[in-house]
C-alpha positions as CSV (number, residue, x, y, z in Angstrom):
1,M,0.1,0.0,0.0
2,T,1.4,3.4,-0.8
3,N,1.7,6.1,1.8
4,Y,-0.3,8.6,-0.1
5,K,-3.7,6.9,-0.4
6,N,-5.3,9.3,2.0
7,A,-3.6,12.4,0.6
8,K,-5.8,15.6,0.7
9,A,-5.4,15.9,-3.1
10,L,-7.3,12.5,-3.5
11,S,-10.1,13.3,-1.2
12,Q,-12.3,15.2,-3.6
13,L,-12.1,12.6,-6.4
14,T,-15.3,11.1,-7.7
15,L,-13.4,7.8,-8.0
16,G,-14.9,5.1,-5.7
17,K,-18.1,7.2,-5.1
18,A,-21.5,7.0,-6.5
19,T,-21.9,9.5,-9.4
20,S,-24.6,10.6,-11.8
21,Y,-23.9,10.5,-15.6
22,C,-24.1,13.7,-17.5
23,S,-24.8,13.6,-21.2
24,E,-24.3,17.4,-21.8
25,Y,-20.8,18.7,-22.4
26,N,-19.2,19.5,-19.1
27,P,-15.4,20.1,-18.8
28,E,-15.7,20.7,-15.1
29,L,-16.1,16.9,-14.6
30,L,-12.4,16.5,-15.2
31,Q,-10.3,15.9,-12.1
32,A,-6.5,16.0,-11.8
33,V,-4.1,14.0,-9.6
34,P,-0.7,15.7,-8.9
35,R,2.1,13.5,-10.2
36,C,4.2,14.6,-7.1
37,L,2.1,12.3,-4.9
38,N,4.2,9.2,-5.7
39,R,7.2,11.1,-7.2
40,D,8.1,12.6,-3.9
41,G,8.3,9.1,-2.3
42,L,10.5,8.0,-5.3
43,S,12.7,11.1,-4.8
44,I,11.8,12.3,-8.2
45,S,12.0,16.0,-8.8
46,A,9.9,17.7,-11.4
47,E,12.9,19.9,-12.3
48,N,15.1,16.9,-13.0
49,L,13.2,13.9,-14.1
50,P,15.2,10.6,-14.6
51,F,13.3,9.7,-17.7
52,T,11.5,11.1,-20.7
53,G,8.2,9.7,-21.9
54,E,4.4,10.1,-22.1
55,D,1.1,8.5,-21.2
56,V,-0.9,7.3,-24.1
57,W,-4.6,6.8,-23.7
58,Y,-7.2,5.4,-26.2
59,G,-10.8,6.1,-25.9
60,Y,-13.3,3.7,-27.5
61,E,-16.6,5.2,-26.3
62,L,-16.6,8.8,-27.7
63,S,-19.8,10.1,-29.4
64,W,-21.4,13.4,-30.1
65,L,-24.1,14.9,-32.3
66,N,-23.4,16.8,-35.5
67,S,-25.3,20.0,-36.4
68,S,-28.2,17.9,-37.8
69,G,-28.6,15.9,-34.5
70,K,-27.0,12.7,-36.1
71,P,-24.7,10.8,-33.7
72,I,-21.1,10.6,-34.6
73,V,-18.6,8.0,-33.1
74,A,-14.9,8.0,-33.0
75,V,-11.9,6.4,-31.5
76,A,-9.6,8.9,-29.7
77,E,-5.8,8.9,-29.0
78,F,-4.7,11.1,-26.1
79,R,-1.1,11.8,-25.3
80,F,0.1,13.4,-22.1
81,P,3.8,14.4,-21.6
82,C,5.4,12.8,-18.4
83,T,6.5,16.4,-17.6
84,S,2.9,17.5,-17.0
85,K,2.0,18.6,-13.5
86,N,-1.0,16.2,-13.1
87,I,-2.4,13.0,-14.5
88,V,-6.1,13.0,-15.4
89,E,-8.0,10.8,-13.1
90,S,-9.5,8.1,-15.1
91,K,-13.1,8.0,-13.8
92,S,-13.5,11.7,-14.3
93,F,-12.0,11.3,-17.7
94,K,-14.8,8.7,-18.5
95,L,-17.6,11.0,-17.1
96,Y,-16.2,13.9,-19.1
97,L,-16.2,11.9,-22.3
98,N,-19.7,10.7,-21.6
99,S,-20.8,14.3,-21.4
100,F,-20.2,14.6,-25.2
101,N,-23.0,12.2,-26.0
102,Q,-26.0,14.6,-26.3
103,S,-23.8,17.6,-27.2
104,S,-23.8,19.2,-30.6
105,F,-20.5,20.1,-32.5
106,S,-20.3,21.4,-36.1
107,S,-17.1,19.3,-37.0
108,W,-14.6,16.7,-35.8
109,Q,-12.1,19.5,-35.6
110,D,-14.3,21.3,-33.1
111,V,-14.5,18.3,-30.9
112,E,-10.7,17.7,-31.1
113,S,-10.0,21.3,-30.2
114,C,-12.3,21.2,-27.3
115,L,-10.7,18.0,-26.0
116,V,-7.1,19.5,-26.4
117,K,-8.1,22.6,-24.4
118,D,-9.9,20.9,-21.6
119,L,-7.3,18.1,-21.1
120,S,-4.4,20.5,-21.3
121,D,-6.0,22.7,-18.7
122,T,-6.4,19.6,-16.5
123,C,-2.9,18.1,-16.8
124,G,-1.0,21.4,-16.7
125,S,0.7,20.9,-20.1
126,I,-0.2,20.6,-23.7
127,A,-2.1,17.4,-24.4
128,S,-2.2,15.8,-27.9
129,V,-5.5,14.5,-29.2
130,K,-6.3,12.6,-32.5
131,L,-9.7,11.4,-33.5
132,F,-10.1,8.3,-35.8
133,P,-13.1,6.7,-37.5
134,V,-13.9,3.4,-35.8
135,D,-12.9,1.4,-38.9
136,N,-9.5,3.2,-39.6
137,C,-7.3,3.8,-36.7
138,P,-3.7,2.8,-37.6
139,A,-2.5,3.5,-34.1
140,L,-4.6,0.5,-32.9
141,H,-3.5,-2.2,-35.4
142,I,-2.2,-5.1,-33.3
143,N,1.6,-4.9,-33.0
144,H,3.2,-8.1,-31.8
145,Q,6.7,-6.5,-31.6
146,V,5.9,-3.3,-29.7
147,L,9.5,-2.3,-28.8
148,S,11.4,-4.8,-30.9
149,E,11.1,-7.8,-33.2
150,E,13.2,-9.8,-30.9
151,T,11.3,-9.8,-27.6
152,I,11.7,-12.5,-25.1
153,C,8.6,-13.4,-22.9
154,I,9.8,-14.3,-19.4
155,D,6.4,-15.7,-18.2
156,D,7.3,-19.4,-18.6
157,I,10.0,-19.3,-16.0
158,E,9.2,-21.7,-13.1
159,L,9.0,-19.8,-9.8
160,D,7.9,-20.6,-6.3
161,I,5.8,-17.5,-5.2
162,D,4.3,-16.9,-1.8
163,N,4.4,-13.1,-1.5
164,Y,2.3,-10.8,-3.6
165,Q,3.1,-7.5,-1.8
166,L,5.5,-5.2,-3.5
167,D,9.0,-6.0,-2.9
168,P,11.8,-4.1,-4.8
169,T,14.5,-6.0,-2.9
170,L,13.8,-8.9,-5.3
171,L,16.0,-7.1,-7.6
172,V,19.0,-6.9,-5.3
173,D,20.6,-10.0,-6.7
174,A,19.3,-9.5,-10.3
175,I,22.7,-8.9,-11.8
176,S,25.6,-11.3,-11.6
177,G,28.5,-8.7,-11.4
178,N,30.3,-9.9,-14.6
179,Q,30.0,-6.4,-16.2
180,K,29.2,-7.8,-19.6
181,V,26.8,-5.5,-21.5
182,E,23.7,-7.0,-22.8
183,N,20.9,-5.6,-25.0
184,E,17.6,-7.3,-24.2
185,N,13.9,-6.8,-25.0
186,L,11.6,-8.5,-22.5
187,V,7.9,-8.8,-22.0
188,S,5.7,-10.1,-19.3
189,H,2.0,-10.4,-19.4
190,L,1.7,-11.1,-15.7
191,L,1.7,-7.5,-14.4
192,K,-1.4,-6.9,-12.2
193,S,-1.9,-4.1,-9.6
194,N,-5.0,-2.6,-8.1
195,C,-6.6,0.8,-8.3
196,L,-5.3,3.1,-5.5
197,I,-8.8,4.1,-4.5
198,T,-11.3,1.4,-5.5
199,N,-9.0,-1.7,-5.3
200,Q,-10.3,-2.9,-8.8
201,P,-7.6,-4.9,-10.6
202,D,-5.5,-3.3,-13.4
203,W,-4.0,-5.7,-15.9
204,A,-1.0,-5.1,-18.3
205,S,1.6,-6.4,-20.5
206,I,4.9,-4.7,-19.7
207,Y,7.7,-4.3,-22.2
208,I,11.2,-3.7,-21.0
209,Q,14.1,-2.8,-23.2
210,Y,17.5,-2.2,-21.6
211,S,21.3,-2.0,-22.2
212,G,23.6,-3.0,-19.4
213,E,24.6,-5.8,-17.2
214,K,22.4,-8.9,-17.8
215,I,19.2,-8.9,-15.6
216,S,18.1,-12.2,-14.1
217,H,14.8,-13.0,-15.8
218,S,13.5,-14.9,-12.7
219,S,14.4,-12.0,-10.3
220,L,12.7,-9.6,-12.6
221,L,9.6,-11.7,-13.1
222,A,9.3,-12.2,-9.2
223,Y,9.6,-8.5,-8.8
224,L,6.8,-7.8,-11.4
225,I,4.5,-10.4,-9.8
226,S,5.1,-8.7,-6.4
227,F,2.8,-5.9,-7.7
228,R,-0.2,-8.2,-7.7
229,Q,-1.7,-6.8,-4.6
230,H,-0.1,-3.4,-4.7
231,N,-2.4,-0.3,-4.9
232,E,-1.3,2.5,-7.1
233,F,-2.4,4.2,-10.4
234,H,-1.1,2.9,-13.7
235,E,1.5,5.7,-14.4
236,Q,2.8,5.6,-10.9
237,C,3.4,1.8,-11.0
238,I,5.4,2.2,-14.2
239,E,7.6,5.0,-12.8
240,R,8.2,2.9,-9.7
241,I,9.3,0.0,-11.9
242,Y,11.5,2.2,-13.9
243,C,13.2,3.7,-10.8
244,D,13.6,0.3,-9.1
245,I,15.3,-1.3,-12.1
246,K,17.6,1.9,-12.3
247,K,18.5,1.5,-8.7
248,Y,19.1,-2.1,-8.4
249,C,20.3,-3.1,-11.9
250,N,23.4,-1.8,-13.7
251,V,21.6,-0.4,-16.9
252,T,22.7,2.5,-19.0
253,D,19.7,2.7,-21.2
254,L,16.2,1.7,-20.2
255,T,12.7,1.9,-21.8
256,I,9.5,0.7,-20.2
257,F,6.1,0.6,-21.9
258,A,3.0,-0.9,-20.3
259,R,-0.1,-1.7,-22.2
260,Y,-3.0,-1.9,-19.8
261,T,-6.3,-3.5,-20.7
262,R,-9.2,-1.1,-21.1
263,R,-11.8,-0.3,-18.4
264,G,-14.9,1.9,-19.0
265,G,-13.9,2.5,-22.7
266,L,-10.2,3.7,-21.8
267,D,-6.8,2.1,-21.8
268,I,-3.8,3.7,-20.4
269,N,-0.3,3.0,-21.6
270,P,2.5,4.7,-19.7
271,F,5.9,5.0,-21.5
272,R,9.2,6.0,-19.7
273,S,12.7,6.0,-21.2
274,T,16.1,7.2,-20.8
275,S,16.4,8.0,-24.5
276,K,13.1,7.7,-26.3
277,L,10.5,10.6,-26.3
278,Q,7.5,8.9,-27.8
279,A,5.6,5.6,-27.3
280,P,5.4,3.3,-30.3
281,M,2.1,2.7,-32.0
282,G,0.1,-0.5,-32.1
283,R,-2.1,-2.2,-29.5
284,T,-1.7,-5.7,-28.1
285,L,-4.1,-8.7,-28.4
286,R,-5.4,-8.2,-24.9
287,Q,-6.6,-4.7,-25.8
C-alpha cells in the first residue's frame, strides 16, 4: 500500500463514489491528480526527471451529435507528456467523455480542439488529441513486436511464489556482477496491480528494453509479480518499476512501456525511457 492513499489531493475525487452521468458537455467533470504524490516518495524531482516519456490513452466510447442531430462516433488517442504537473483521473475522464453524448458540434475539428483545451488545462501541459473513424485507426493495429522484433517473454519461467506484496529487494541479486553488456527486449503479461482508491484490478503487458549488465529474468519476473496486490495508479506503477530497475540493476539505457487493458472504454499506456521521447504505436491482443 502506498503512503499517499489518504492524501488530501485525492479526497475530492469522484473515483470510488456513486456518481450521476451527465450527457451534456461539461469540462468541469475532469479531475487532476498531482504527479508529485508518488514521485516525492521515489525522490523524483519535477525539475530533474530521470526519464522522458508520455502517457498514451485510447478512448473507445466517444460520441457526439453533428449539427443535424445525427450521432457521430470516433476512437480517440490522447497523449500526455510525463512532464505535466498532473495526471487526469480516469473515472473523471470517462464521465467527461460521456458528457459529449448529447452535445452538438459542427465538426470533428471542433471536438478535437475542445478536447485539447480541456485536457491541457487539467494536466497542466499541452495534451495531444487525435480522432479516428472506428474502422480506420492505424495506431490501434495489433503490434506483436511493440518495442522490438526480438522480444523474449519471461512468463514461462518456473518460480515458487508466496508473496504478492510489492518487494523491490527482489531485484537486489538480479545482476551477476560480470559487467558484460547486454541488450535485451523483454515482455511479461503477468503484471497486475490494483487501483489506489477502488482496489479494482488493473492488468497489463509490460515491455522492458535495456542495455547494461544482464538482468536475471527470474528475479525480474518475481519482482513484477510482487505488484499483484499493490495499490497504485497505472502511471505511478510504471515510474516505480523504472526507478527500481535503475536503482538495483546496472543499466545504461532503459525503456519501459506498459499496455493496460481497457476499463470503461479507456486504456492507459505509460511510457518511460532514458532516451526515447514517444511511445510506439500498435495495441496488443489483450486490448
